[in-house]
N, CA, C and O atoms as a DFTB+ gen file, in Angstrom:
420 C
 N C O
     1  1      94.376      94.586     123.123
     2  2      95.003      95.345     121.830
     3  2      95.171      94.486     120.868
     4  3      96.097      93.792     121.288
     5  1      94.904      94.129     119.955
     6  2      95.290      93.272     119.198
     7  2      96.126      94.332     118.291
     8  3      96.035      95.560     118.255
     9  1      96.991      93.424     117.555
    10  2      98.266      93.969     116.560
    11  2      98.187      93.413     115.003
    12  3      98.524      92.402     114.387
    13  1      97.591      94.583     114.755
    14  2      97.371      93.837     113.478
    15  2      98.766      94.073     111.698
    16  3      99.511      94.947     111.255
    17  1      98.458      93.055     111.434
    18  2      99.250      93.324     110.494
    19  2      98.940      94.117     109.081
    20  3      97.944      94.094     108.358
    21  1     100.492      94.998     108.953
    22  2     100.174      95.905     107.655
    23  2     100.160      95.534     106.423
    24  3     100.681      94.435     106.237
    25  1      99.748      96.060     105.510
    26  2      99.717      95.872     104.282
    27  2     100.286      97.201     103.606
    28  3      99.893      98.282     104.045
    29  1     100.896      97.171     102.902
    30  2     100.703      98.534     102.158
    31  2     100.438      98.363     100.389
    32  3     100.838      97.457      99.658
    33  1      99.719      99.435     100.079
    34  2      99.082      99.181      98.864
    35  2     100.495      99.396      97.830
    36  3     101.289     100.274      98.168
    37  1     100.755      98.662      96.704
    38  2     101.666      99.441      95.492
    39  2     101.273     100.695      95.374
    40  3     102.204     101.452      95.645
    41  1     100.105     101.356      95.030
    42  2     100.298     102.775      94.879
    43  2     100.887     103.530      96.344
    44  3     101.323     104.654      96.094
    45  1     100.952     103.287      97.276
    46  2     101.494     103.850      98.354
    47  2     103.026     103.707      98.573
    48  3     103.674     104.458      99.302
    49  1     103.391     102.966      98.071
    50  2     104.610     102.417      97.961
    51  2     105.262     103.312      96.403
    52  3     106.387     103.785      96.567
    53  1     104.880     103.449      95.554
    54  2     105.019     104.073      94.930
    55  2     104.780     105.568      95.294
    56  3     105.607     106.370      94.861
    57  1     103.976     105.928      95.873
    58  2     103.841     107.923      96.202
    59  2     104.868     108.341      97.596
    60  3     105.112     109.502      97.922
    61  1     105.376     107.137      98.295
    62  2     106.277     107.489      99.100
    63  2     107.868     107.537      98.424
    64  3     108.890     108.094      98.825
    65  1     107.653     106.884      97.486
    66  2     108.915     107.081      96.607
    67  2     108.699     108.597      96.031
    68  3     109.216     109.530      96.646
    69  1     108.187     108.759      95.240
    70  2     107.642     110.033      94.904
    71  2     107.655     111.049      95.658
    72  3     108.007     112.142      95.214
    73  1     107.360     110.918      96.647
    74  2     107.513     112.034      97.604
    75  2     109.112     112.052      97.753
    76  3     109.521     113.136      97.337
    77  1     110.014     111.345      98.138
    78  2     111.411     111.293      98.518
    79  2     111.799     111.678      97.362
    80  3     112.742     112.451      97.530
    81  1     111.579     111.550      96.328
    82  2     112.324     111.804      95.311
    83  2     112.182     113.565      94.870
    84  3     113.094     114.372      94.691
    85  1     111.048     113.720      94.804
    86  2     110.868     115.235      95.036
    87  2     111.569     115.886      95.977
    88  3     112.488     116.638      95.654
    89  1     111.120     115.615      97.631
    90  2     112.105     116.670      98.384
    91  2     113.322     116.297      98.044
    92  3     113.992     117.326      97.952
    93  1     114.011     115.296      97.791
    94  2     115.505     115.489      97.817
    95  2     115.649     116.249      96.548
    96  3     116.844     116.541      96.576
    97  1     115.160     116.747      95.454
    98  2     115.824     117.379      94.728
    99  2     116.273     118.698      94.802
   100  3     116.871     119.400      93.986
   101  1     115.778     118.949      96.202
   102  2     115.809     120.452      97.119
   103  2     116.365     119.691      98.471
   104  3     116.908     120.656      99.010
   105  1     116.513     118.930      99.088
   106  2     117.221     118.384     100.167
   107  2     117.372     117.136     100.777
   108  3     116.624     116.850     101.712
   109  1     118.491     116.102     100.272
   110  2     118.693     114.860     100.961
   111  2     117.943     114.272     102.166
   112  3     117.237     113.280     102.343
   113  1     118.505     115.561     103.125
   114  2     118.537     115.299     104.504
   115  2     117.040     115.107     104.758
   116  3     116.538     114.047     105.130
   117  1     116.051     116.816     104.395
   118  2     115.015     116.687     104.325
   119  2     114.174     114.926     103.735
   120  3     113.213     114.459     104.347
   121  1     114.532     114.526     103.029
   122  2     113.677     113.448     101.742
   123  2     114.098     112.621     103.272
   124  3     113.213     112.632     104.128
   125  1     115.248     112.008     103.571
   126  2     115.315     111.282     104.203
   127  2     114.663     111.249     105.716
   128  3     114.194     110.284     106.320
   129  1     114.758     112.297     106.028
   130  2     113.356     112.327     107.544
   131  2     112.132     112.192     107.125
   132  3     111.349     111.552     107.827
   133  1     111.709     112.748     105.926
   134  2     110.072     112.269     105.770
   135  2     109.610     111.257     105.673
   136  3     108.583     110.818     106.191
   137  1     110.667     110.565     104.676
   138  2     110.158     109.124     104.441
   139  2     110.189     108.406     105.743
   140  3     109.238     107.787     106.220
   141  1     111.789     108.595     106.463
   142  2     111.372     107.855     108.021
   143  2     110.732     108.247     108.761
   144  3     111.176     108.137     109.904
   145  1     109.881     108.665     108.671
   146  2     108.785     109.197     109.529
   147  2     107.196     108.829     109.019
   148  3     106.225     108.346     109.601
   149  1     107.368     109.165     108.046
   150  2     106.123     107.970     107.389
   151  2     106.166     107.062     107.382
   152  3     105.048     106.548     107.414
   153  1     107.357     106.057     107.339
   154  2     107.330     104.746     107.731
   155  2     107.360     104.496     109.196
   156  3     106.889     103.383     109.429
   157  1     107.762     105.158     110.329
   158  2     107.307     104.982     111.517
   159  2     105.864     105.115     112.134
   160  3     105.490     104.583     113.179
   161  1     105.045     106.003     111.215
   162  2     103.669     106.333     111.223
   163  2     103.054     105.136     111.026
   164  3     102.437     104.569     111.928
   165  1     103.180     104.653     109.803
   166  2     102.984     103.741     109.553
   167  2     103.080     102.282     110.136
   168  3     102.072     101.586     110.022
   169  1     104.414     101.641     110.873
   170  2     104.634     100.677     111.709
   171  2     103.643     101.071     113.127
   172  3     102.832     100.307     113.652
   173  1     103.865     102.034     113.424
   174  2     102.707     102.536     114.824
   175  2     101.428     102.570     114.562
   176  3     100.602     103.097     115.307
   177  1     101.143     101.960     113.380
   178  2      99.910     102.005     113.155
   179  2      99.125     100.434     113.486
   180  3      97.906     100.302     113.590
   181  1     100.012      99.453     113.602
   182  2      99.386      98.270     114.006
   183  2      98.892      98.195     115.342
   184  3      97.929      97.434     115.433
   185  1      99.302      98.836     116.598
   186  2      98.658      98.639     117.750
   187  2      97.523      99.294     117.540
   188  3      96.582      98.501     117.549
   189  1      97.090     100.742     117.297
   190  2      95.803     101.380     118.097
   191  2      95.447     102.144     116.350
   192  3      95.537     103.372     116.370
   193  1      95.300     101.901     115.793
   194  2      94.848     102.423     114.643
   195  2      93.502     103.181     115.040
   196  3      93.123     103.858     114.084
   197  1      92.858     103.259     115.884
   198  2      91.802     103.707     116.477
   199  2      91.951     104.629     117.307
   200  3      91.015     105.186     117.881
   201  1      93.230     104.909     117.472
   202  2      93.651     106.556     117.701
   203  2      93.750     107.710     116.912
   204  3      93.950     108.865     117.289
   205  1      93.499     107.036     115.153
   206  2      93.664     108.213     114.317
   207  2      92.110     108.600     113.339
   208  3      91.459     107.684     112.836
   209  1      91.802     109.697     113.233
   210  2      90.762     109.912     112.901
   211  2      90.318     109.666     111.832
   212  3      90.994     109.832     110.817
   213  1      88.659     109.058     111.797
   214  2      88.142     108.930     110.494
   215  2      88.529     109.680     109.309
   216  3      89.115     110.762     109.299
   217  1      88.186     109.075     108.431
   218  2      88.316     110.063     107.040
   219  2      87.268     110.371     107.142
   220  3      86.501     109.534     107.617
   221  1      86.883     111.318     106.867
   222  2      85.106     111.821     106.470
   223  2      85.039     112.144     104.851
   224  3      83.963     112.125     104.254
   225  1      86.732     112.549     103.969
   226  2      86.306     112.480     102.472
   227  2      86.071     111.369     101.507
   228  3      85.854     111.395     100.296
   229  1      86.235     109.763     102.898
   230  2      85.330     108.517     102.332
   231  2      84.331     107.639     103.488
   232  3      84.159     106.477     103.854
   233  1      83.752     109.176     103.820
   234  2      82.380     108.443     104.871
   235  2      81.305     107.441     103.865
   236  3      80.649     106.439     104.153
   237  1      81.413     107.970     102.973
   238  2      80.232     107.282     102.209
   239  2      80.469     105.462     101.423
   240  3      79.717     104.604     100.959
   241  1      82.087     105.627     101.670
   242  2      82.389     103.957     101.201
   243  2      82.623     103.470     102.365
   244  3      82.951     104.005     103.424
   245  1      82.362     102.068     101.979
   246  2      81.902     100.988     102.597
   247  2      83.442     100.384     103.467
   248  3      84.353     100.064     102.702
   249  1      83.702     100.243     104.907
   250  2      85.312     100.147     105.413
   251  2      85.211     101.757     106.333
   252  3      84.522     102.776     106.278
   253  1      86.389     101.207     107.184
   254  2      86.461     101.532     108.169
   255  2      87.790     102.492     107.376
   256  3      88.386     101.845     106.515
   257  1      88.151     103.543     107.532
   258  2      88.660     104.601     106.356
   259  2      89.116     105.295     107.537
   260  3      88.343     105.490     108.475
   261  1      90.714     105.809     107.565
   262  2      91.095     106.541     108.887
   263  2      92.250     107.447     108.249
   264  3      92.677     107.257     107.110
   265  1      92.614     108.246     108.928
   266  2      93.790     108.835     108.343
   267  2      94.979     109.007     109.590
   268  3      94.633     108.888     110.765
   269  1      96.782     109.374     109.118
   270  2      97.635     109.987     110.072
   271  2      98.408     111.188     108.844
   272  3      98.797     110.950     107.700
   273  1      98.421     112.284     109.493
   274  2      99.129     113.257     109.269
   275  2     100.649     113.292     109.939
   276  3     100.957     113.230     111.129
   277  1     101.689     113.443     108.490
   278  2     103.351     113.083     108.512
   279  2     103.793     114.877     107.941
   280  3     104.075     115.141     106.772
   281  1     103.762     115.750     108.901
   282  2     104.030     117.064     108.065
   283  2     103.248     117.313     107.258
   284  3     102.137     117.014     107.695
   285  1     103.207     117.629     106.479
   286  2     101.929     118.204     105.550
   287  2     101.612     116.697     104.459
   288  3     101.432     117.025     103.286
   289  1     101.560     115.683     104.635
   290  2     101.385     114.629     104.303
   291  2     100.856     113.877     104.385
   292  3     101.586     113.092     104.992
   293  1      99.398     113.111     104.093
   294  2      98.243     112.606     104.769
   295  2      98.096     110.894     104.444
   296  3      97.683     110.638     103.312
   297  1      98.330     109.988     105.135
   298  2      98.507     108.403     105.554
   299  2      97.057     107.772     105.128
   300  3      96.759     106.937     105.982
   301  1      95.915     107.881     103.984
   302  2      95.022     107.372     104.356
   303  2      94.778     105.624     104.108
   304  3      94.980     104.987     103.075
   305  1      94.319     105.174     105.329
   306  2      94.628     103.557     105.095
   307  2      93.253     102.742     105.565
   308  3      92.525     103.602     106.061
   309  1      92.593     101.454     105.618
   310  2      91.337     101.559     105.806
   311  2      91.383      99.872     107.105
   312  3      91.436      98.745     106.612
   313  1      91.353     100.060     108.507
   314  2      91.394      99.055     109.229
   315  2      90.658      97.720     109.254
   316  3      89.538      97.884     108.771
   317  1      90.820      96.730     109.553
   318  2      89.688      95.419     109.237
   319  2      90.557      95.123     110.855
   320  3      91.436      95.759     111.437
   321  1      89.626      93.533     111.268
   322  2      89.808      93.007     112.520
   323  2      91.356      92.694     112.454
   324  3      91.893      92.864     113.548
   325  1      92.192      92.288     111.470
   326  2      93.792      91.624     111.717
   327  2      94.600      92.452     110.818
   328  3      95.828      92.411     110.755
   329  1      93.839      93.198     110.134
   330  2      95.154      93.945     108.971
   331  2      94.551      95.769     108.864
   332  3      93.460      96.325     108.991
   333  1      95.696      96.125     108.621
   334  2      95.919      97.646     108.153
   335  2      96.030      97.722     106.923
   336  3      96.868      96.898     106.555
   337  1      95.458      98.502     105.780
   338  2      96.183      98.572     104.650
   339  2      96.424     100.035     104.089
   340  3      95.551     100.895     103.972
   341  1      97.453     100.133     103.839
   342  2      98.065     101.648     103.470
   343  2      97.453     101.945     102.029
   344  3      98.044     101.412     101.090
   345  1      96.264     102.785     101.720
   346  2      96.167     103.124     100.676
   347  2      96.999     103.973      99.943
   348  3      97.941     103.733      99.187
   349  1      96.559     104.841     100.249
   350  2      97.996     105.849      99.742
   351  2      98.208     107.009     100.747
   352  3      97.873     107.190     101.918
   353  1      98.872     107.696      99.862
   354  2      99.907     109.006     100.717
   355  2      99.497     110.115     100.020
   356  3      99.006     109.887      98.914
   357  1      99.561     111.103     100.332
   358  2      99.667     112.118      99.441
   359  2      99.685     113.742     100.123
   360  3      99.344     114.004     101.276
   361  1     100.091     114.569      99.269
   362  2     100.357     116.364     100.029
   363  2      98.752     116.142     100.223
   364  3      98.026     115.247      99.791
   365  1      98.450     117.340     101.068
   366  2      97.409     117.938     101.656
   367  2      96.766     118.896     100.965
   368  3      95.576     119.213     100.966
   369  1      97.949     119.440     100.207
   370  2      97.491     120.425      99.533
   371  2      96.383     120.284      97.876
   372  3      95.768     121.114      97.207
   373  1      96.634     118.529      97.752
   374  2      95.867     118.280      96.766
   375  2      94.649     117.998      96.891
   376  3      94.290     117.578      97.991
   377  1      93.810     118.118      95.984
   378  2      92.112     118.282      95.870
   379  2      91.943     116.942      96.153
   380  3      92.525     116.030      95.566
   381  1      90.910     116.785      97.321
   382  2      90.778     115.124      98.508
   383  2      89.552     115.190      97.081
   384  3      89.723     114.368      96.181
   385  1      88.912     115.730      97.020
   386  2      87.964     115.045      95.794
   387  2      88.771     114.008      94.480
   388  3      88.660     112.803      94.253
   389  1      89.393     114.828      93.955
   390  2      90.462     113.709      93.177
   391  2      90.848     112.370      93.076
   392  3      90.868     111.511      92.195
   393  1      91.297     112.509      94.837
   394  2      91.986     112.166      95.264
   395  2      91.021     110.351      95.826
   396  3      91.409     109.216      95.549
   397  1      89.985     110.677      96.491
   398  2      89.080     110.084      96.813
   399  2      88.686     109.425      95.578
   400  3      88.969     108.227      95.528
   401  1      88.108     109.922      94.582
   402  2      87.777     109.372      93.040
   403  2      88.524     107.966      92.325
   404  3      88.096     107.013      91.673
   405  1      90.081     108.462      92.902
   406  2      90.848     107.189      92.608
   407  2      91.488     106.284      93.488
   408  3      92.651     105.879      93.471
   409  1      90.194     105.928      94.558
   410  2      90.873     105.403      95.777
   411  2      90.478     103.774      95.334
   412  3      91.222     102.984      95.915
   413  1      89.784     103.315      94.713
   414  2      90.088     102.042      93.885
   415  2      91.132     102.349      92.426
   416  3      90.418     101.753      91.619
   417  1      91.913     102.692      91.866
   418  2      92.343     102.583      90.897
   419  2      93.204     101.361      91.498
   420  3      93.991     100.746      90.777
């Protein structure tokens, strides 16, 4: 098994911070738990990213795109032979068309 390097996009970092700030308005403990679980999930992607399903919203895009779910948040990532790029993290209730169109921002 190849362990790949994990890169987190600036967009995904900002989204983690926004998720944390939003949840913290109601519960700092829950905000910490969600952020911790997102980070743990990202760290675990390096060993076997193929265990996660392909993202069918990005089927027409060149590359191997997959996703992981953490509570109600979707982590979208791209897999290559040497690295995993975390592209975005969002609440699953958001419109997926809006999100896939902003993929390359």
